[in-house]
C-alpha positions in Angstrom: 99.3 99.4 74.5 95.7 98.7 73.9 93.9 97.1 76.8 90.8 94.9 77.0 88.6 97.3 79.0 87.6 100.8 78.1 89.7 102.8 80.6 93.0 104.6 80.7 95.8 103.3 82.9 99.3 104.7 83.3 102.5 103.9 85.1 105.7 105.8 85.7 109.1 104.3 86.2 112.1 106.1 87.5 115.5 104.3 87.8 118.3 105.2 90.1 120.1 106.9 87.2 117.6 109.8 87.6 119.1 110.6 91.0 118.3 110.1 94.6 114.8 109.7 96.1 114.0 113.4 96.1 114.8 113.8 92.3 113.0 110.5 91.4 109.9 111.8 93.3 110.0 115.1 91.5 110.3 113.4 88.1 107.2 111.3 88.9 105.3 114.5 90.0 106.3 116.3 86.8 105.3 113.4 84.6 102.0 113.0 86.5 101.1 116.7 86.2 101.7 116.6 82.4 99.7 113.4 82.0 96.7 114.8 83.8 96.7 117.9 81.7 96.4 115.7 78.6 94.0 113.2 80.2 90.8 114.6 78.6 92.4 114.5 75.1 93.3 110.8 75.2 91.3 108.0 73.6 90.0 105.3 76.1 91.3 101.8 76.2 95.0 102.2 76.5 97.8 101.5 79.0 100.7 103.9 79.2 104.2 103.6 80.8 106.2 106.7 81.1 110.0 106.5 81.7 111.8 109.3 83.5 115.2 110.2 82.2 118.1 112.1 83.8 116.9 115.6 82.9 113.2 115.0 83.9 113.4 116.4 87.4 115.0 119.6 86.2 112.3 120.7 83.7 108.8 122.1 84.0 105.7 120.0 83.4 104.8 122.2 80.4 108.0 121.0 78.6 107.1 117.4 79.5 103.6 118.0 78.3 104.8 119.2 74.9 107.0 116.2 74.5 104.3 113.8 75.7 101.8 115.4 73.4 104.1 114.8 70.4 104.7 111.2 71.3 101.0 110.5 72.0 100.0 112.1 68.7 102.5 110.0 66.9 101.2 106.9 68.5 97.6 107.9 67.4 96.0 107.9 70.8 95.0 111.6 71.0 91.5 112.7 70.1 91.0 115.1 67.2 90.3 118.1 69.3 93.4 119.8 70.6 93.6 122.7 73.1 
């Protein structure tokens, strides 16, 4: 979602369907790690909300990064330069 100021904000939501507290925390850490790897490639002025799913705590942040990159590119918020 486009915001009124020129900064990036993000939120992560993990429901109880993801698992107990340890798995929910891991899911948030994995999503956060993937987000900060892509941070430099994002256009300013957007708010993001990432939703953890059931498999999220069991995958590596590189897999999450690839999926996140596809979705952000589809949304048109990635800068032209890619790593």
